ZANU-369626 format. One record per residue (C-alpha): x, y, z; residue in one letter. Coordinates in nm, 4 decimals. Example, Ala and Ser with C-alpha at 12.3 -4.5 7.8 and 13.67 -1.06 7.14 Angstrom:
BEGIN
ATOM          X          Y          Z   res
ATOM     1.2300    -0.4500     0.7800     A
ATOM     1.3670    -0.1060     0.7140     S
***
This chain:
BEGIN
ATOM          X          Y          Z   res
ATOM    11.2366     5.5692    10.0166     M
ATOM    11.2082     5.3500     9.7088     T
ATOM    10.9564     5.4467     9.4474     N
ATOM    10.7443     5.1329     9.3911     P
ATOM    10.6299     5.2509     9.0469     A
ATOM    10.9847     5.2900     8.9144     A
ATOM    11.1225     5.0277     8.6766     R
ATOM    11.4094     4.8314     8.8311     L
ATOM    11.7351     4.8285     8.6367     A
ATOM    11.8676     4.4891     8.5317     G
ATOM    12.1927     4.3454     8.4036     R
ATOM    12.1779     4.5508     8.0857     R
ATOM    12.1599     4.8831     8.2728     E
ATOM    12.4445     4.7914     8.5095     W
ATOM    12.6558     4.6825     8.2136     T
ATOM    12.5714     5.0118     8.0450     A
ATOM    12.6917     5.1962     8.3571     L
ATOM    13.0267     5.0203     8.3300     T
ATOM    13.0581     5.1372     7.9703     V
ATOM    12.9566     5.4924     8.0647     L
ATOM    13.2389     5.5056     8.3196     L
ATOM    13.4935     5.4859     8.0343     L
ATOM    13.4478     5.8420     7.9036     P
ATOM    13.4173     5.9738     8.2589     L
ATOM    13.7535     5.8230     8.3565     L
ATOM    13.9229     5.9535     8.0434     L
ATOM    13.7863     6.3074     8.0784     V
ATOM    13.8977     6.3121     8.4437     S
ATOM    14.2387     6.1705     8.3535     M
ATOM    14.2970     6.4327     8.0855     D
ATOM    14.2986     6.6988     8.3591     V
ATOM    14.6274     6.5573     8.4935     S
ATOM    14.7694     6.3475     8.2107     V
ATOM    15.0216     6.6160     8.1048     L
ATOM    15.1977     6.6403     8.4426     Y
ATOM    15.4802     6.4096     8.3322     F
ATOM    15.4602     6.4674     7.9575     A
ATOM    15.5351     6.8409     7.9573     I
ATOM    15.9202     6.8053     7.9743     P
ATOM    15.9185     6.5783     7.6673     A
ATOM    15.6724     6.8089     7.4895     I
ATOM    15.8993     7.1051     7.5680     T
ATOM    16.1977     6.9261     7.4134     R
ATOM    16.0070     6.8244     7.1004     E
ATOM    15.7829     7.1267     7.0299     L
ATOM    15.9781     7.4067     7.2044     D
ATOM    15.6706     7.6001     7.3261     P
ATOM    15.7059     7.9468     7.4767     S
ATOM    15.6182     7.9954     7.8437     A
ATOM    15.2756     8.1291     7.7443     T
ATOM    15.2147     7.8407     7.5043     Q
ATOM    15.3103     7.5921     7.7753     Q
ATOM    15.0472     7.7409     8.0056     L
ATOM    14.7849     7.7188     7.7331     W
ATOM    14.8766     7.3556     7.6623     I
ATOM    14.7746     7.2886     8.0218     F
ATOM    14.4802     7.5266     8.0590     D
ATOM    14.3040     7.5256     7.7204     S
ATOM    14.1455     7.1867     7.7953     Y
ATOM    13.9989     7.2956     8.1291     A
ATOM    13.8740     7.6286     7.9909     F
ATOM    13.6963     7.4700     7.6930     A
ATOM    13.5478     7.2023     7.9194     L
ATOM    13.4147     7.4391     8.1854     S
ATOM    13.2927     7.7022     7.9389     G
ATOM    13.0752     7.4626     7.7385     L
ATOM    12.9256     7.2363     8.0070     L
ATOM    12.5992     7.4315     8.0356     I
ATOM    12.5604     7.4532     7.6576     T
ATOM    12.6232     7.0832     7.6028     M
ATOM    12.3903     6.9760     7.8819     G
ATOM    12.1070     7.1763     7.7267     S
ATOM    12.1942     7.0509     7.3775     L
ATOM    12.1822     6.6889     7.4976     G
ATOM    11.8307     6.7411     7.6327     D
ATOM    11.7248     6.8577     7.2873     R
ATOM    11.9003     6.6267     7.0412     I
ATOM    11.9343     6.3223     7.2685     G
ATOM    12.1905     6.2399     7.5349     R
ATOM    12.3096     5.9217     7.3650     R
ATOM    12.3542     6.1026     7.0334     K
ATOM    12.5547     6.3792     7.2021     L
ATOM    12.7644     6.1210     7.3888     L
ATOM    12.8498     5.9356     7.0685     L
ATOM    12.9291     6.2589     6.8851     T
ATOM    13.1501     6.3712     7.1719     G
ATOM    13.3248     6.0330     7.1898     A
ATOM    13.4098     6.0496     6.8194     A
ATOM    13.5367     6.4072     6.8561     A
ATOM    13.7364     6.3166     7.1687     F
ATOM    13.9002     6.0225     6.9920     G
ATOM    13.9927     6.2258     6.6823     L
ATOM    14.1240     6.5130     6.8953     A
ATOM    14.3345     6.2631     7.0923     S
ATOM    14.4992     6.1436     6.7709     V
ATOM    14.5596     6.5055     6.6651     A
ATOM    14.7178     6.5833     7.0032     A
ATOM    14.9363     6.2711     6.9950     A
ATOM    15.0841     6.3622     6.6562     Y
ATOM    15.0933     6.7411     6.6982     A
ATOM    15.3963     6.8870     6.5234     S
ATOM    15.3844     7.2316     6.6861     S
ATOM    15.2752     7.3939     7.0093     A
ATOM    14.9915     7.5713     6.8280     E
ATOM    14.8593     7.2409     6.6921     M
ATOM    14.8726     7.0824     7.0378     L
ATOM    14.6852     7.3764     7.1936     I
ATOM    14.4165     7.3501     6.9247     A
ATOM    14.3875     6.9752     6.9864     A
ATOM    14.3555     7.0348     7.3612     R
ATOM    14.0719     7.2811     7.2944     V
ATOM    13.8950     7.0150     7.0860     L
ATOM    13.9507     6.7638     7.3659     L
ATOM    13.7868     7.0090     7.6064     G
ATOM    13.4888     7.0526     7.3745     I
ATOM    13.4540     6.6752     7.3489     G
ATOM    13.4863     6.6426     7.7263     G
ATOM    13.2090     6.8979     7.7742     A
ATOM    12.9746     6.6698     7.5780     T
ATOM    13.0782     6.3542     7.7605     L
ATOM    13.0509     6.4534     8.1269     M
ATOM    12.6897     6.5813     8.1439     P
ATOM    12.5773     6.3122     7.8989     S
ATOM    12.7074     6.0260     8.1137     T
ATOM    12.5560     6.1612     8.4363     L
ATOM    12.2236     6.2406     8.2674     A
ATOM    12.2095     5.8899     8.1176     L
ATOM    12.2723     5.7406     8.4625     V
ATOM    11.9750     5.9440     8.5869     R
ATOM    11.7577     5.8053     8.3062     N
ATOM    11.8760     5.4445     8.3198     L
ATOM    11.8213     5.4050     8.6947     F
ATOM    11.4692     5.5152     8.7836     Q
ATOM    11.4564     5.3370     9.1205     D
ATOM    11.5881     5.5647     9.3964     D
ATOM    11.8041     5.3000     9.5652     R
ATOM    11.9622     5.1843     9.2417     Q
ATOM    12.0187     5.5379     9.1202     R
ATOM    12.1901     5.6254     9.4461     G
ATOM    12.4302     5.3316     9.4078     K
ATOM    12.4965     5.4126     9.0417     A
ATOM    12.5727     5.7789     9.1092     I
ATOM    12.7967     5.6776     9.4008     A
ATOM    12.9987     5.4615     9.1605     I
ATOM    13.0017     5.7481     8.9071     W
ATOM    13.1338     5.9939     9.1694     S
ATOM    13.4070     5.7573     9.2836     G
ATOM    13.5210     5.6966     8.9266     A
ATOM    13.5355     6.0693     8.8525     M
ATOM    13.7436     6.1436     9.1634     T
ATOM    13.9776     5.8496     9.1076     G
ATOM    14.0320     5.9348     8.7413     G
ATOM    14.2168     6.2583     8.8233     I
ATOM    14.4743     6.0737     9.0365     A
ATOM    14.4967     5.7887     8.7858     L
ATOM    14.5771     6.0255     8.4983     G
ATOM    14.9149     6.1348     8.6325     S
ATOM    15.0183     5.7764     8.7125     V
ATOM    14.9076     5.6479     8.3728     M
ATOM    15.1023     5.9308     8.2115     S
ATOM    15.4208     5.8326     8.3965     G
ATOM    15.3844     5.4640     8.3073     V
ATOM    15.3244     5.5362     7.9383     M
ATOM    15.6188     5.7744     7.9177     L
ATOM    15.8488     5.5093     8.0624     N
ATOM    15.7827     5.2960     7.7524     H
ATOM    15.6604     5.5227     7.4706     F
ATOM    15.6836     5.8783     7.3359     W
ATOM    15.4878     6.1703     7.4797     W
ATOM    15.1981     6.1364     7.2357     G
ATOM    15.1083     5.7979     7.3868     S
ATOM    14.9412     5.9742     7.6826     V
ATOM    14.6729     6.0890     7.4390     F
ATOM    14.6460     5.7708     7.2325     L
ATOM    14.5269     5.5719     7.5369     I
ATOM    14.1929     5.7509     7.4822     N
ATOM    14.1365     5.6034     7.1364     V
ATOM    14.0638     5.2333     7.2136     P
ATOM    13.8238     5.3324     7.4930     A
ATOM    13.6353     5.5703     7.2642     M
ATOM    13.6104     5.3053     6.9911     L
ATOM    13.4702     5.0618     7.2476     L
ATOM    13.2228     5.3271     7.3579     L
ATOM    13.1069     5.3880     7.0002     L
ATOM    13.0412     5.0158     6.9552     V
ATOM    12.8740     4.9341     7.2887     L
ATOM    12.6664     5.2426     7.3701     V
ATOM    12.4206     5.1996     7.0753     P
ATOM    12.3673     4.8389     7.1888     V
ATOM    12.3293     4.8953     7.5628     L
ATOM    12.2007     5.2501     7.6109     V
ATOM    11.8625     5.3683     7.4780     P
ATOM    11.8149     5.7260     7.3649     E
ATOM    11.6729     5.9809     7.6079     F
ATOM    11.5739     6.3389     7.5318     K
ATOM    11.3217     6.6051     7.6190     D
ATOM    11.0063     6.5333     7.4123     P
ATOM    10.9172     6.9060     7.4039     A
ATOM    11.2447     7.0993     7.4354     P
ATOM    11.1510     7.4258     7.2633     G
ATOM    11.3923     7.6321     7.0542     R
ATOM    11.7630     7.6383     7.1297     F
ATOM    11.8619     7.9812     7.2636     D
ATOM    12.1779     8.0620     7.0659     L
ATOM    12.2498     8.3919     7.2418     L
ATOM    12.2740     8.2122     7.5767     S
ATOM    12.5752     8.0134     7.4493     V
ATOM    12.8221     8.3066     7.4377     P
ATOM    12.6608     8.4538     7.7497     L
ATOM    12.7184     8.1346     7.9483     S
ATOM    13.0785     8.1117     7.8269     M
ATOM    13.1388     8.4789     7.9105     A
ATOM    13.0044     8.4141     8.2592     A
ATOM    13.2092     8.1006     8.3285     V
ATOM    13.5454     8.1503     8.1569     L
ATOM    13.6602     8.4841     8.3105     P
ATOM    13.5746     8.3624     8.6605     V
ATOM    13.7533     8.0277     8.6200     V
ATOM    14.0534     8.2009     8.4590     Y
ATOM    14.0705     8.4693     8.7274     G
ATOM    14.0500     8.2167     9.0106     L
ATOM    14.3164     7.9929     8.8581     K
ATOM    14.5550     8.2846     8.8058     E
ATOM    14.4958     8.4205     9.1563     I
ATOM    14.5923     8.0774     9.2910     A
ATOM    14.9119     8.0761     9.0825     A
ATOM    15.0166     8.4432     9.0744     E
ATOM    14.8321     8.6192     9.3557     G
ATOM    14.5623     8.8866     9.3528     F
ATOM    14.6037     9.1604     9.0887     T
ATOM    14.3693     9.4219     8.9367     P
ATOM    14.3651     9.2256     8.6091     L
ATOM    14.2395     8.9079     8.7725     Y
ATOM    13.9922     9.1039     8.9848     A
ATOM    13.8636     9.2544     8.6594     G
ATOM    13.8194     8.9046     8.5155     C
ATOM    13.6107     8.8034     8.8151     L
ATOM    13.4002     9.1194     8.7893     A
ATOM    13.3445     9.0694     8.4152     A
ATOM    13.2418     8.7082     8.4651     G
ATOM    12.9981     8.7990     8.7407     L
ATOM    12.8472     9.0739     8.5249     A
ATOM    12.7919     8.8357     8.2350     F
ATOM    12.6597     8.5809     8.4831     G
ATOM    12.3964     8.8305     8.5945     W
ATOM    12.2957     8.8877     8.2318     L
ATOM    12.2801     8.5127     8.1703     F
ATOM    12.0613     8.4500     8.4759     V
ATOM    11.8340     8.7401     8.3823     R
ATOM    11.7880     8.5971     8.0330     R
ATOM    11.7071     8.2518     8.1703     Q
ATOM    11.4435     8.3965     8.4030     R
ATOM    11.2600     8.5883     8.1294     T
ATOM    11.2521     8.3490     7.8311     R
ATOM    11.0264     8.0521     7.7684     D
ATOM    11.2998     7.8825     7.5618     D
ATOM    11.5703     7.9386     7.8253     A
ATOM    11.8825     7.7211     7.8064     M
ATOM    11.8488     7.6505     8.1803     V
ATOM    11.4896     7.5644     8.2665     S
ATOM    11.3370     7.7436     8.5639     R
ATOM    11.1631     7.4166     8.6482     A
ATOM    11.4955     7.2849     8.7762     L
ATOM    11.4969     7.5293     9.0666     F
ATOM    11.1379     7.4769     9.1791     R
ATOM    11.2574     7.1868     9.3918     E
ATOM    11.4674     7.3037     9.6869     R
ATOM    11.6893     6.9962     9.6738     G
ATOM    11.8301     7.0917     9.3347     F
ATOM    11.9711     7.4320     9.4281     G
ATOM    12.0960     7.3028     9.7631     A
ATOM    12.2653     7.0111     9.5866     G
ATOM    12.4544     7.2408     9.3508     I
ATOM    12.5690     7.4640     9.6361     G
ATOM    12.6870     7.1787     9.8574     L
ATOM    12.8578     7.0070     9.5643     N
ATOM    13.0460     7.3310     9.4947     T
ATOM    13.1691     7.3443     9.8553     I
ATOM    13.2823     6.9814     9.8332     A
ATOM    13.4804     7.0559     9.5157     A
ATOM    13.6309     7.3599     9.6893     F
ATOM    13.7706     7.1337     9.9620     A
ATOM    13.8864     6.8591     9.7262     M
ATOM    14.0875     7.0825     9.4923     M
ATOM    14.2053     7.3118     9.7719     G
ATOM    14.3627     7.0175     9.9531     S
ATOM    14.5140     6.8770     9.6326     A
ATOM    14.6880     7.2127     9.5752     Y
ATOM    14.8969     7.1512     9.8884     F
ATOM    14.9345     6.7739     9.9000     T
ATOM    15.0927     6.7449     9.5539     T
ATOM    15.3452     7.0179     9.6346     Q
ATOM    15.4180     6.8620     9.9733     Y
ATOM    15.5041     6.5250     9.8204     L
ATOM    15.7355     6.6718     9.5570     Q
ATOM    15.8879     6.9845     9.7084     S
ATOM    15.8826     6.9127    10.0834     V
ATOM    15.9549     6.5383    10.0801     L
ATOM    16.1583     6.5644     9.7593     G
ATOM    15.9823     6.2866     9.5670     M
ATOM    16.0061     6.2514     9.1916     G
ATOM    15.6910     6.3112     8.9927     T
ATOM    15.6118     5.9437     8.9297     L
ATOM    15.6780     5.8471     9.2930     E
ATOM    15.4582     6.1352     9.4118     A
ATOM    15.1809     6.0331     9.1731     A
ATOM    15.1910     5.6735     9.2951     L
ATOM    15.1702     5.7834     9.6601     W
ATOM    14.8813     6.0148     9.5720     S
ATOM    14.6797     5.7082     9.4709     L
ATOM    14.6781     5.5843     9.8320     A
ATOM    14.3689     5.7898     9.9349     P
ATOM    14.1759     5.6198     9.6525     S
ATOM    14.1567     5.3106     9.8745     V
ATOM    13.9242     5.5079    10.1017     F
ATOM    13.7228     5.6399     9.8068     I
ATOM    13.6389     5.2905     9.6833     G
ATOM    13.4496     5.2127    10.0038     A
ATOM    13.3051     5.5557    10.0797     A
ATOM    13.0587     5.5939     9.7932     A
ATOM    12.8676     5.2626     9.8240     P
ATOM    12.8633     5.2812    10.2061     V
ATOM    12.7214     5.6344    10.1977     S
ATOM    12.4560     5.5296     9.9466     A
ATOM    12.3506     5.2406    10.1730     A
ATOM    12.3370     5.4667    10.4805     L
ATOM    12.1246     5.7227    10.2950     A
ATOM    11.8603     5.4548    10.2354     Q
ATOM    11.8334     5.3803    10.6082     K
ATOM    11.8369     5.7288    10.7579     T
ATOM    11.7736     6.0888    10.6642     D
ATOM    12.0260     6.1715    10.3940     R
ATOM    12.0736     6.5172    10.5469     A
ATOM    12.2564     6.3566    10.8369     Y
ATOM    12.4704     6.1396    10.6072     V
ATOM    12.5677     6.4428    10.3968     I
ATOM    12.6353     6.6429    10.7120     S
ATOM    12.8436     6.3520    10.8439     G
ATOM    13.0389     6.3490    10.5170     G
ATOM    13.1297     6.7132    10.5670     F
ATOM    13.2339     6.6432    10.9289     V
ATOM    13.4485     6.3514    10.8109     L
ATOM    13.6110     6.5712    10.5468     A
ATOM    13.6722     6.8385    10.8119     A
ATOM    13.8461     6.5737    11.0247     A
ATOM    14.0712     6.5013    10.7268     G
ATOM    14.1642     6.8694    10.7014     F
ATOM    14.2279     6.8728    11.0792     A
ATOM    14.4725     6.5830    11.0391     L
ATOM    14.6492     6.7677    10.7555     I
ATOM    14.6847     7.0701    10.9846     S
ATOM    14.9044     6.8536    11.2135     L
ATOM    15.1484     6.7599    10.9360     V
ATOM    15.5105     6.8720    10.9740     D
ATOM    15.7974     6.8547    10.7248     T
ATOM    15.8333     6.4751    10.7548     D
ATOM    15.4886     6.3220    10.7961     A
ATOM    15.4010     6.1228    10.4836     L
ATOM    15.1614     5.8795    10.6490     W
ATOM    14.9810     6.1483    10.8455     L
ATOM    14.9342     6.3471    10.5239     L
ATOM    14.8055     6.0441    10.3325     L
ATOM    14.5712     5.9493    10.6172     T
ATOM    14.4341     6.3022    10.6333     G
ATOM    14.3949     6.3159    10.2549     A
ATOM    14.2208     5.9766    10.2580     G
ATOM    13.9762     6.0747    10.5318     V
ATOM    13.9090     6.4035    10.3497     L
ATOM    13.8486     6.2220    10.0190     A
ATOM    13.6172     5.9745    10.1900     C
ATOM    13.4013     6.2565    10.3260     G
ATOM    13.4023     6.4537    10.0020     I
ATOM    13.2985     6.1568     9.7869     V
ATOM    13.0202     6.0834    10.0373     T
ATOM    12.8904     6.4373     9.9954     V
ATOM    12.9330     6.4525     9.6178     M
ATOM    12.7610     6.1234     9.5471     S
ATOM    12.4615     6.1974     9.7698     L
ATOM    12.4042     6.5592     9.6682     V
ATOM    12.4405     6.4660     9.3004     S
ATOM    12.1792     6.1947     9.3442     D
ATOM    11.9544     6.4342     9.5351     M
ATOM    11.9832     6.7113     9.2749     A
ATOM    11.9289     6.4790     8.9785     L
ATOM    11.6420     6.3024     9.1536     G
ATOM    11.4745     6.6374     9.2170     A
ATOM    11.5162     6.7510     8.8539     A
ATOM    11.2574     6.6531     8.5918     P
ATOM    11.3834     6.3508     8.3965     A
ATOM    11.3581     6.5365     8.0651     E
ATOM    11.5951     6.8065     8.1986     K
ATOM    11.8604     6.5642     8.3263     A
ATOM    12.1260     6.6936     8.0843     G
ATOM    12.0880     7.0538     8.1981     S
ATOM    12.0807     6.9430     8.5619     A
ATOM    12.4011     6.7422     8.5226     A
ATOM    12.5784     7.0288     8.3445     S
ATOM    12.4893     7.2743     8.6224     L
ATOM    12.6211     7.0332     8.8848     L
ATOM    12.9494     6.9970     8.7003     E
ATOM    12.9827     7.3694     8.6289     T
ATOM    12.9406     7.4357     9.0000     G
ATOM    13.2090     7.1769     9.0618     Q
ATOM    13.4473     7.3583     8.8256     E
ATOM    13.3811     7.6852     9.0083     F
ATOM    13.4299     7.5215     9.3466     G
ATOM    13.7586     7.3612     9.2456     G
ATOM    13.9002     7.6863     9.1067     A
ATOM    13.7812     7.8797     9.4119     L
ATOM    13.9342     7.6255     9.6498     G
ATOM    14.2760     7.6526     9.4874     M
ATOM    14.2524     8.0330     9.4770     A
ATOM    14.1357     8.1013     9.8334     L
ATOM    14.3130     7.8253    10.0249     L
ATOM    14.6185     7.8656     9.8025     G
ATOM    14.6231     8.2403     9.8647     S
ATOM    14.5932     8.1857    10.2416     L
ATOM    14.8820     7.9396    10.2414     G
ATOM    15.0916     8.1648    10.0191     T
ATOM    15.0338     8.4662    10.2446     A
ATOM    15.1622     8.2717    10.5466     V
ATOM    15.4566     8.1360    10.3442     Y
ATOM    15.5637     8.4836    10.2314     R
ATOM    15.5195     8.6277    10.5795     S
ATOM    15.7480     8.3617    10.7265     D
ATOM    16.0141     8.4343    10.4603     L
ATOM    15.9771     8.8122    10.4628     A
ATOM    16.3530     8.8706    10.4808     G
ATOM    16.4465     8.6269    10.2023     S
ATOM    16.5340     8.7071     9.8434     E
ATOM    16.2371     8.7381     9.6004     P
ATOM    16.2781     8.4010     9.4273     A
ATOM    16.2695     8.2195     9.7626     V
ATOM    15.9796     8.4232     9.9002     R
ATOM    15.7653     8.3893     9.5876     E
ATOM    15.7052     8.0124     9.5735     T
ATOM    15.8347     7.6894     9.7214     L
ATOM    15.9427     7.5805     9.3741     G
ATOM    16.1538     7.8958     9.3435     G
ATOM    16.3081     7.8262     9.6837     A
ATOM    16.3984     7.4707     9.5801     V
ATOM    16.5654     7.5996     9.2628     A
ATOM    16.7584     7.8641     9.4588     T
ATOM    16.8720     7.6066     9.7148     A
ATOM    17.0014     7.3818     9.4380     Q
ATOM    17.1985     7.6707     9.2884     E
ATOM    17.3530     7.7653     9.6234     L
ATOM    17.4308     7.4112     9.7334     G
ATOM    17.6070     7.3197    10.0566     G
ATOM    17.5015     7.4469    10.3967     A
ATOM    17.3605     7.7727    10.2592     A
ATOM    17.1333     7.5876    10.0199     G
ATOM    17.0252     7.3519    10.2962     G
ATOM    16.9265     7.6405    10.5207     Q
ATOM    16.7210     7.8032    10.2454     V
ATOM    16.5456     7.4767    10.1666     L
ATOM    16.4695     7.3988    10.5314     T
ATOM    16.3274     7.7456    10.5954     A
ATOM    16.1146     7.7329    10.2772     A
ATOM    15.9778     7.3875    10.3556     R
ATOM    15.8855     7.4890    10.7096     E
ATOM    15.7165     7.8039    10.5809     A
ATOM    15.5200     7.6041    10.3222     F
ATOM    15.4020     7.3546    10.5843     V
ATOM    15.3052     7.6431    10.8127     H
ATOM    15.0949     7.7914    10.5313     G
ATOM    14.9402     7.4505    10.4591     M
ATOM    14.8431     7.4191    10.8265     Q
ATOM    14.6627     7.7538    10.8209     Y
ATOM    14.4844     7.6623    10.4957     A
ATOM    14.3829     7.3276    10.6457     A
ATOM    14.2302     7.4995    10.9481     W
ATOM    14.0445     7.7324    10.7130     G
ATOM    13.9118     7.4297    10.5248     G
ATOM    13.8123     7.2646    10.8522     T
ATOM    13.6034     7.5642    10.9582     V
ATOM    13.4364     7.5887    10.6159     L
ATOM    13.3436     7.2194    10.6090     L
ATOM    13.2028     7.2258    10.9614     L
ATOM    12.9885     7.5232    10.8606     A
ATOM    12.8790     7.3273    10.5524     A
ATOM    12.7809     7.0354    10.7764     A
ATOM    12.5502     7.2621    10.9765     V
ATOM    12.4120     7.4139    10.6551     L
ATOM    12.3420     7.0711    10.5040     A
ATOM    12.1555     6.9545    10.8132     A
ATOM    11.9476     7.2742    10.8207     A
ATOM    11.8624     7.2788    10.4488     L
ATOM    11.8026     6.9103    10.3889     L
ATOM    11.6589     6.7738    10.7133     R
ATOM    11.3496     6.5675    10.6507     G
ATOM    11.4261     6.5243    10.2816     R
ATOM    11.4358     6.1540    10.2146     G
ATOM    11.4908     6.0062     9.8704     A
ATOM    11.2666     6.1923     9.6300     Q
ATOM    11.0449     5.9774     9.4169     A
ATOM    10.9780     6.1279     9.0760     P
ATOM    10.6327     6.2654     9.0324     A
ATOM    10.3912     6.0708     8.8108     P
ATOM    10.4186     6.3337     8.5391     A
ATOM    10.7959     6.2986     8.5403     E
ATOM    10.7724     5.9203     8.5123     R
ATOM    10.5459     5.9636     8.2147     A
ATOM    10.7916     6.2092     8.0588     A
ATOM    11.0752     5.9638     8.1194     A
ATOM    10.8785     5.6880     7.9493     G
ATOM    10.7987     5.9139     7.6543     E
ATOM    11.1641     6.0172     7.6276     A
ATOM    11.2698     5.6530     7.6298     L
ATOM    11.0595     5.5895     7.3244     A
ATOM    11.2498     5.8505     7.1202     H
***
């Protein structure tokens, strides 16, 4: 229901939302912007294999490791101030990356980009929470935010390919600079400052503890998805979970905790984080297969594959606002549950894909994306609406950290399931063919002729078989999530902020 005491947002707030989408798009794009640039970077900077991996991964690790810290910091110093600081750092790091003269310099610049990204993502979502106090308007704004975040990842690879067709590899980073300059000019004019009026001391020890909890788990999951399960990666997961236990224990026993216990007093907040994590699991788990299918099964070039991967975004554009409108007319538990069922239907369609089924794959991916964006936008709105306004930065950072975990877990578990089926089907093949589809494609090209064709056909069929099993696994998980959402959230309409929270929001606005 709409909260009658909430101030309605006007043209200024909606214009501010448009400006706040700029950093969100760029941070999302930077996840995939190197897909096409890495061959040119390899020619120019000659990185080692390990350095090449770190050029890709250092951004994501810095981003995920610092989200919780930056969300808490924004609550204390001001979300607008943190956003502007992060935008300046992101712009400068983009210039450093564009003109990097060595692999080491590019890795360092990517780390700085990740640190800047960690300030931008929770700040933008927290500011949306503060700008839109009316439940209906906030729901629409967060739906737009969720759609922009999801679309930015697909847009990054396409933008990279277009820029590289006309300019040198550093141009993929320089596209960030004009947007950040625009942000630095417009945000002080359009967006008021919001912060916790009584934040308490900043708990410095929780910073390394939170990073030690997040980074080993994300690293272990990513490597398991790429290399398979090993004792080393299992040790990373165990270490991260151990530090996570220490971090949670510290937050539960300190008055100046980085993550306020008040966030979890409302059931909708914890449920929102959990369901958002499952949605990210499905989104990234499906992307792990669809990108490989386009390139290695259908044989598309990278730019062609990236352009086709934009097709599901057509569904995304309609899903978020429609879901927000439905949630205002019926119990949001049923809309969220329906989003999971819709996403499960998308996975079911993907499970029917064979080695030559582009349109069926794109339809399945589009239906899946439609359901996932429905879930993400509504549970994000629910979790932020349940959180005290003065803790919006911490709430947003926890949502996004859960999303990082979910994405890494989706690639690891669904990827491992698909890989196990792939290797089982090719048990009698040589190691390079049995290891990965990419290795099989390379081997087939070396062999050539009929022998190469047979290897490639067998590998493609095995990959599709593994993708089908992973898709059925995703279908079962999402149907279970639909039941869980209905059970946990039934009867929870739009939460109106309590009077004390509205007063806190008004006091924060004055700062």
